[in-house]
Biotite code that builds the C-alpha atoms (Angstrom):
import biotite.structure as struc

atoms = struc.array([
    struc.Atom([-62.332, -20.265, -79.403], chain_id="A", res_id=1, res_name="UNK", atom_name="CA", element="C"),
    struc.Atom([-59.588, -19.270, -81.949], chain_id="A", res_id=2, res_name="UNK", atom_name="CA", element="C"),
    struc.Atom([-60.023, -15.529, -80.945], chain_id="A", res_id=3, res_name="UNK", atom_name="CA", element="C"),
    struc.Atom([-59.615, -16.240, -77.182], chain_id="A", res_id=4, res_name="UNK", atom_name="CA", element="C"),
    struc.Atom([-56.580, -18.405, -77.976], chain_id="A", res_id=5, res_name="UNK", atom_name="CA", element="C"),
    struc.Atom([-55.152, -15.495, -80.151], chain_id="A", res_id=6, res_name="UNK", atom_name="CA", element="C"),
    struc.Atom([-55.724, -12.874, -77.467], chain_id="A", res_id=7, res_name="UNK", atom_name="CA", element="C"),
    struc.Atom([-54.250, -15.039, -74.743], chain_id="A", res_id=8, res_name="UNK", atom_name="CA", element="C"),
    struc.Atom([-51.040, -15.661, -76.983], chain_id="A", res_id=9, res_name="UNK", atom_name="CA", element="C"),
    struc.Atom([-50.591, -11.870, -77.699], chain_id="A", res_id=10, res_name="UNK", atom_name="CA", element="C"),
    struc.Atom([-51.076, -11.039, -74.019], chain_id="A", res_id=11, res_name="UNK", atom_name="CA", element="C"),
    struc.Atom([-48.396, -13.508, -72.893], chain_id="A", res_id=12, res_name="UNK", atom_name="CA", element="C"),
    struc.Atom([-46.042, -12.148, -75.660], chain_id="A", res_id=13, res_name="UNK", atom_name="CA", element="C"),
    struc.Atom([-46.685, -8.712, -74.389], chain_id="A", res_id=14, res_name="UNK", atom_name="CA", element="C"),
    struc.Atom([-46.089, -9.596, -70.806], chain_id="A", res_id=15, res_name="UNK", atom_name="CA", element="C"),
    struc.Atom([-42.891, -11.518, -71.756], chain_id="A", res_id=16, res_name="UNK", atom_name="CA", element="C"),
    struc.Atom([-41.639, -8.400, -73.668], chain_id="A", res_id=17, res_name="UNK", atom_name="CA", element="C"),
    struc.Atom([-42.630, -6.074, -70.707], chain_id="A", res_id=18, res_name="UNK", atom_name="CA", element="C"),
    struc.Atom([-40.577, -8.236, -68.218], chain_id="A", res_id=19, res_name="UNK", atom_name="CA", element="C"),
    struc.Atom([-37.614, -8.477, -70.457], chain_id="A", res_id=20, res_name="UNK", atom_name="CA", element="C"),
    struc.Atom([-37.580, -4.696, -70.630], chain_id="A", res_id=21, res_name="UNK", atom_name="CA", element="C"),
    struc.Atom([-37.811, -4.167, -66.949], chain_id="A", res_id=22, res_name="UNK", atom_name="CA", element="C"),
    struc.Atom([-34.950, -6.665, -66.362], chain_id="A", res_id=23, res_name="UNK", atom_name="CA", element="C"),
    struc.Atom([-32.821, -4.841, -68.957], chain_id="A", res_id=24, res_name="UNK", atom_name="CA", element="C"),
    struc.Atom([-33.421, -1.428, -67.237], chain_id="A", res_id=25, res_name="UNK", atom_name="CA", element="C"),
    struc.Atom([-32.391, -2.833, -63.779], chain_id="A", res_id=26, res_name="UNK", atom_name="CA", element="C"),
    struc.Atom([-29.194, -4.378, -65.330], chain_id="A", res_id=27, res_name="UNK", atom_name="CA", element="C"),
    struc.Atom([-28.427, -0.985, -66.864], chain_id="A", res_id=28, res_name="UNK", atom_name="CA", element="C"),
    struc.Atom([-28.656, 0.792, -63.506], chain_id="A", res_id=29, res_name="UNK", atom_name="CA", element="C"),
    struc.Atom([-26.176, -1.746, -62.109], chain_id="A", res_id=30, res_name="UNK", atom_name="CA", element="C"),
    struc.Atom([-23.729, -1.003, -64.638], chain_id="A", res_id=31, res_name="UNK", atom_name="CA", element="C"),
    struc.Atom([-23.889, 2.687, -64.205], chain_id="A", res_id=32, res_name="UNK", atom_name="CA", element="C"),
    struc.Atom([-23.355, 2.294, -60.479], chain_id="A", res_id=33, res_name="UNK", atom_name="CA", element="C"),
    struc.Atom([-20.176, 0.124, -61.010], chain_id="A", res_id=34, res_name="UNK", atom_name="CA", element="C"),
    struc.Atom([-18.451, 2.917, -63.219], chain_id="A", res_id=35, res_name="UNK", atom_name="CA", element="C"),
    struc.Atom([-18.787, 5.703, -60.668], chain_id="A", res_id=36, res_name="UNK", atom_name="CA", element="C"),
    struc.Atom([-15.885, 6.753, -59.117], chain_id="A", res_id=37, res_name="UNK", atom_name="CA", element="C"),
    struc.Atom([-14.394, 4.857, -56.198], chain_id="A", res_id=38, res_name="UNK", atom_name="CA", element="C"),
    struc.Atom([-14.771, 6.162, -52.643], chain_id="A", res_id=39, res_name="UNK", atom_name="CA", element="C"),
    struc.Atom([-11.777, 8.178, -51.883], chain_id="A", res_id=40, res_name="UNK", atom_name="CA", element="C"),
    struc.Atom([-10.261, 11.387, -50.258], chain_id="A", res_id=41, res_name="UNK", atom_name="CA", element="C"),
    struc.Atom([-8.806, 14.175, -52.296], chain_id="A", res_id=42, res_name="UNK", atom_name="CA", element="C"),
    struc.Atom([-7.432, 17.566, -52.139], chain_id="A", res_id=43, res_name="UNK", atom_name="CA", element="C"),
    struc.Atom([-9.639, 19.975, -54.142], chain_id="A", res_id=44, res_name="UNK", atom_name="CA", element="C"),
    struc.Atom([-9.103, 23.714, -54.352], chain_id="A", res_id=45, res_name="UNK", atom_name="CA", element="C"),
    struc.Atom([-6.810, 23.482, -51.238], chain_id="A", res_id=46, res_name="UNK", atom_name="CA", element="C"),
    struc.Atom([-9.468, 21.635, -49.202], chain_id="A", res_id=47, res_name="UNK", atom_name="CA", element="C"),
    struc.Atom([-9.783, 18.041, -48.179], chain_id="A", res_id=48, res_name="UNK", atom_name="CA", element="C"),
    struc.Atom([-12.659, 16.373, -49.586], chain_id="A", res_id=49, res_name="UNK", atom_name="CA", element="C"),
    struc.Atom([-14.232, 12.784, -48.903], chain_id="A", res_id=50, res_name="UNK", atom_name="CA", element="C"),
    struc.Atom([-16.272, 11.004, -51.677], chain_id="A", res_id=51, res_name="UNK", atom_name="CA", element="C"),
    struc.Atom([-18.527, 8.385, -50.587], chain_id="A", res_id=52, res_name="UNK", atom_name="CA", element="C"),
    struc.Atom([-21.105, 6.587, -52.742], chain_id="A", res_id=53, res_name="UNK", atom_name="CA", element="C"),
    struc.Atom([-20.499, 9.456, -55.394], chain_id="A", res_id=54, res_name="UNK", atom_name="CA", element="C"),
    struc.Atom([-21.323, 12.464, -52.983], chain_id="A", res_id=55, res_name="UNK", atom_name="CA", element="C"),
    struc.Atom([-18.478, 14.738, -52.159], chain_id="A", res_id=56, res_name="UNK", atom_name="CA", element="C"),
    struc.Atom([-18.298, 16.418, -48.810], chain_id="A", res_id=57, res_name="UNK", atom_name="CA", element="C"),
    struc.Atom([-15.673, 18.278, -46.647], chain_id="A", res_id=58, res_name="UNK", atom_name="CA", element="C"),
    struc.Atom([-13.325, 16.050, -44.688], chain_id="A", res_id=59, res_name="UNK", atom_name="CA", element="C"),
    struc.Atom([-14.054, 16.747, -41.082], chain_id="A", res_id=60, res_name="UNK", atom_name="CA", element="C"),
    struc.Atom([-11.985, 14.007, -39.256], chain_id="A", res_id=61, res_name="UNK", atom_name="CA", element="C"),
    struc.Atom([-9.158, 11.882, -39.948], chain_id="A", res_id=62, res_name="UNK", atom_name="CA", element="C"),
    struc.Atom([-9.666, 8.621, -41.840], chain_id="A", res_id=63, res_name="UNK", atom_name="CA", element="C"),
    struc.Atom([-7.588, 5.301, -41.707], chain_id="A", res_id=64, res_name="UNK", atom_name="CA", element="C"),
    struc.Atom([-7.370, 3.665, -44.921], chain_id="A", res_id=65, res_name="UNK", atom_name="CA", element="C"),
    struc.Atom([-7.393, -0.263, -45.552], chain_id="A", res_id=66, res_name="UNK", atom_name="CA", element="C"),
    struc.Atom([-3.503, -0.323, -45.702], chain_id="A", res_id=67, res_name="UNK", atom_name="CA", element="C"),
    struc.Atom([-3.151, 1.508, -42.353], chain_id="A", res_id=68, res_name="UNK", atom_name="CA", element="C"),
    struc.Atom([-2.416, 5.214, -44.038], chain_id="A", res_id=69, res_name="UNK", atom_name="CA", element="C"),
    struc.Atom([-4.012, 7.793, -41.995], chain_id="A", res_id=70, res_name="UNK", atom_name="CA", element="C"),
    struc.Atom([-5.279, 10.759, -44.011], chain_id="A", res_id=71, res_name="UNK", atom_name="CA", element="C"),
    struc.Atom([-5.863, 14.108, -42.025], chain_id="A", res_id=72, res_name="UNK", atom_name="CA", element="C"),
    struc.Atom([-8.264, 16.903, -42.761], chain_id="A", res_id=73, res_name="UNK", atom_name="CA", element="C"),
    struc.Atom([-5.262, 19.309, -43.318], chain_id="A", res_id=74, res_name="UNK", atom_name="CA", element="C"),
    struc.Atom([-4.101, 17.234, -46.112], chain_id="A", res_id=75, res_name="UNK", atom_name="CA", element="C"),
    struc.Atom([-1.329, 15.386, -44.551], chain_id="A", res_id=76, res_name="UNK", atom_name="CA", element="C"),
    struc.Atom([-1.155, 11.734, -44.643], chain_id="A", res_id=77, res_name="UNK", atom_name="CA", element="C"),
    struc.Atom([0.999, 9.300, -42.628], chain_id="A", res_id=78, res_name="UNK", atom_name="CA", element="C"),
    struc.Atom([1.755, 5.894, -44.203], chain_id="A", res_id=79, res_name="UNK", atom_name="CA", element="C"),
    struc.Atom([1.999, 2.806, -42.259], chain_id="A", res_id=80, res_name="UNK", atom_name="CA", element="C"),
    struc.Atom([5.772, 2.994, -41.931], chain_id="A", res_id=81, res_name="UNK", atom_name="CA", element="C"),
    struc.Atom([5.585, 6.395, -40.517], chain_id="A", res_id=82, res_name="UNK", atom_name="CA", element="C"),
    struc.Atom([6.316, 8.450, -43.450], chain_id="A", res_id=83, res_name="UNK", atom_name="CA", element="C"),
    struc.Atom([4.491, 11.783, -43.502], chain_id="A", res_id=84, res_name="UNK", atom_name="CA", element="C"),
    struc.Atom([3.482, 13.372, -46.705], chain_id="A", res_id=85, res_name="UNK", atom_name="CA", element="C"),
    struc.Atom([1.236, 16.221, -47.797], chain_id="A", res_id=86, res_name="UNK", atom_name="CA", element="C"),
    struc.Atom([-1.364, 15.870, -50.535], chain_id="A", res_id=87, res_name="UNK", atom_name="CA", element="C"),
    struc.Atom([-1.409, 18.518, -53.473], chain_id="A", res_id=88, res_name="UNK", atom_name="CA", element="C"),
    struc.Atom([-4.355, 19.777, -55.187], chain_id="A", res_id=89, res_name="UNK", atom_name="CA", element="C"),
    struc.Atom([-5.733, 17.199, -57.470], chain_id="A", res_id=90, res_name="UNK", atom_name="CA", element="C"),
    struc.Atom([-4.181, 14.512, -55.452], chain_id="A", res_id=91, res_name="UNK", atom_name="CA", element="C"),
    struc.Atom([-6.558, 11.649, -54.594], chain_id="A", res_id=92, res_name="UNK", atom_name="CA", element="C"),
    struc.Atom([-6.207, 8.634, -52.177], chain_id="A", res_id=93, res_name="UNK", atom_name="CA", element="C"),
    struc.Atom([-8.574, 5.612, -52.561], chain_id="A", res_id=94, res_name="UNK", atom_name="CA", element="C"),
    struc.Atom([-9.964, 4.014, -49.451], chain_id="A", res_id=95, res_name="UNK", atom_name="CA", element="C"),
    struc.Atom([-7.499, 1.216, -50.070], chain_id="A", res_id=96, res_name="UNK", atom_name="CA", element="C"),
    struc.Atom([-4.766, 3.804, -49.378], chain_id="A", res_id=97, res_name="UNK", atom_name="CA", element="C"),
    struc.Atom([-3.588, 3.868, -52.879], chain_id="A", res_id=98, res_name="UNK", atom_name="CA", element="C"),
    struc.Atom([-3.005, 7.023, -54.616], chain_id="A", res_id=99, res_name="UNK", atom_name="CA", element="C"),
    struc.Atom([-4.978, 7.507, -57.873], chain_id="A", res_id=100, res_name="UNK", atom_name="CA", element="C"),
    struc.Atom([-2.538, 7.485, -60.483], chain_id="A", res_id=101, res_name="UNK", atom_name="CA", element="C"),
    struc.Atom([-4.280, 8.784, -63.454], chain_id="A", res_id=102, res_name="UNK", atom_name="CA", element="C"),
    struc.Atom([-4.631, 12.266, -61.845], chain_id="A", res_id=103, res_name="UNK", atom_name="CA", element="C"),
    struc.Atom([-1.093, 12.243, -60.813], chain_id="A", res_id=104, res_name="UNK", atom_name="CA", element="C"),
    struc.Atom([0.353, 11.163, -63.966], chain_id="A", res_id=105, res_name="UNK", atom_name="CA", element="C"),
    struc.Atom([-1.682, 13.908, -65.910], chain_id="A", res_id=106, res_name="UNK", atom_name="CA", element="C"),
    struc.Atom([-0.184, 16.545, -63.532], chain_id="A", res_id=107, res_name="UNK", atom_name="CA", element="C"),
    struc.Atom([3.445, 15.125, -63.837], chain_id="A", res_id=108, res_name="UNK", atom_name="CA", element="C"),
    struc.Atom([3.163, 15.075, -67.770], chain_id="A", res_id=109, res_name="UNK", atom_name="CA", element="C"),
    struc.Atom([1.893, 18.640, -67.958], chain_id="A", res_id=110, res_name="UNK", atom_name="CA", element="C"),
    struc.Atom([4.606, 19.873, -65.725], chain_id="A", res_id=111, res_name="UNK", atom_name="CA", element="C"),
    struc.Atom([7.213, 17.868, -67.523], chain_id="A", res_id=112, res_name="UNK", atom_name="CA", element="C"),
    struc.Atom([6.051, 19.064, -71.036], chain_id="A", res_id=113, res_name="UNK", atom_name="CA", element="C"),
    struc.Atom([6.067, 22.739, -69.840], chain_id="A", res_id=114, res_name="UNK", atom_name="CA", element="C"),
    struc.Atom([9.400, 22.501, -68.293], chain_id="A", res_id=115, res_name="UNK", atom_name="CA", element="C"),
    struc.Atom([10.736, 20.590, -71.562], chain_id="A", res_id=116, res_name="UNK", atom_name="CA", element="C"),
    struc.Atom([9.329, 23.418, -73.831], chain_id="A", res_id=117, res_name="UNK", atom_name="CA", element="C"),
    struc.Atom([11.228, 25.970, -71.930], chain_id="A", res_id=118, res_name="UNK", atom_name="CA", element="C"),
    struc.Atom([14.651, 24.210, -71.919], chain_id="A", res_id=119, res_name="UNK", atom_name="CA", element="C"),
    struc.Atom([16.146, 25.664, -75.292], chain_id="A", res_id=120, res_name="UNK", atom_name="CA", element="C"),
    struc.Atom([19.688, 25.571, -74.573], chain_id="A", res_id=121, res_name="UNK", atom_name="CA", element="C"),
    struc.Atom([22.025, 22.626, -73.730], chain_id="A", res_id=122, res_name="UNK", atom_name="CA", element="C"),
    struc.Atom([25.768, 21.716, -73.301], chain_id="A", res_id=123, res_name="UNK", atom_name="CA", element="C"),
    struc.Atom([27.308, 20.055, -76.313], chain_id="A", res_id=124, res_name="UNK", atom_name="CA", element="C"),
    struc.Atom([29.457, 17.912, -73.824], chain_id="A", res_id=125, res_name="UNK", atom_name="CA", element="C"),
    struc.Atom([26.747, 17.409, -71.403], chain_id="A", res_id=126, res_name="UNK", atom_name="CA", element="C"),
    struc.Atom([23.178, 16.857, -72.863], chain_id="A", res_id=127, res_name="UNK", atom_name="CA", element="C"),
    struc.Atom([21.460, 16.457, -69.487], chain_id="A", res_id=128, res_name="UNK", atom_name="CA", element="C"),
    struc.Atom([22.383, 20.101, -68.717], chain_id="A", res_id=129, res_name="UNK", atom_name="CA", element="C"),
    struc.Atom([19.529, 22.268, -70.110], chain_id="A", res_id=130, res_name="UNK", atom_name="CA", element="C"),
    struc.Atom([18.511, 26.001, -69.530], chain_id="A", res_id=131, res_name="UNK", atom_name="CA", element="C"),
    struc.Atom([15.819, 28.379, -70.784], chain_id="A", res_id=132, res_name="UNK", atom_name="CA", element="C"),
    struc.Atom([18.512, 30.947, -71.491], chain_id="A", res_id=133, res_name="UNK", atom_name="CA", element="C"),
    struc.Atom([22.121, 31.244, -72.940], chain_id="A", res_id=134, res_name="UNK", atom_name="CA", element="C"),
    struc.Atom([24.912, 30.626, -70.403], chain_id="A", res_id=135, res_name="UNK", atom_name="CA", element="C"),
    struc.Atom([27.820, 28.422, -69.342], chain_id="A", res_id=136, res_name="UNK", atom_name="CA", element="C"),
    struc.Atom([27.707, 24.615, -68.472], chain_id="A", res_id=137, res_name="UNK", atom_name="CA", element="C"),
    struc.Atom([28.176, 24.306, -64.677], chain_id="A", res_id=138, res_name="UNK", atom_name="CA", element="C"),
    struc.Atom([30.158, 21.014, -65.319], chain_id="A", res_id=139, res_name="UNK", atom_name="CA", element="C"),
    struc.Atom([32.750, 22.148, -67.958], chain_id="A", res_id=140, res_name="UNK", atom_name="CA", element="C"),
    struc.Atom([32.213, 25.873, -68.480], chain_id="A", res_id=141, res_name="UNK", atom_name="CA", element="C"),
    struc.Atom([31.491, 25.548, -72.224], chain_id="A", res_id=142, res_name="UNK", atom_name="CA", element="C"),
    struc.Atom([28.740, 27.992, -73.727], chain_id="A", res_id=143, res_name="UNK", atom_name="CA", element="C"),
    struc.Atom([25.392, 26.517, -73.976], chain_id="A", res_id=144, res_name="UNK", atom_name="CA", element="C"),
    struc.Atom([24.216, 26.171, -77.410], chain_id="A", res_id=145, res_name="UNK", atom_name="CA", element="C"),
    struc.Atom([20.478, 26.365, -78.691], chain_id="A", res_id=146, res_name="UNK", atom_name="CA", element="C"),
    struc.Atom([18.714, 22.932, -79.200], chain_id="A", res_id=147, res_name="UNK", atom_name="CA", element="C"),
    struc.Atom([17.695, 22.067, -82.660], chain_id="A", res_id=148, res_name="UNK", atom_name="CA", element="C"),
    struc.Atom([14.277, 21.047, -83.076], chain_id="A", res_id=149, res_name="UNK", atom_name="CA", element="C"),
])
């Protein structure tokens, strides 16, 4: 009788652990799904692409975003107020109509950093005037001086 009780206790413990492991596995899958990139349309290598449920495919027809922005397969988008703009390589627009700022900010920071590195000369009277080579300030005519780092 004691042996039967011991076997049934062990079996119940094993089944409990097994069910807990299964439930943890399904929770882990849910977390992975929520961390995937949002559905969006983006310009990649000069072509408009659409990402839906993590799958990227070429954009073949215009799409209307939730905020009324219309995104076209040629990369042009028209905002609700009628403003037309063109997407550049790496630009991304969520289905809400919001531009993905992380990619845009990375691109802008890189461009600014490269541009700033080239600006080695400045005007002593107008520090906003910069150049990558010696010359004269367009505002006052003074010689541009090399920046001290």
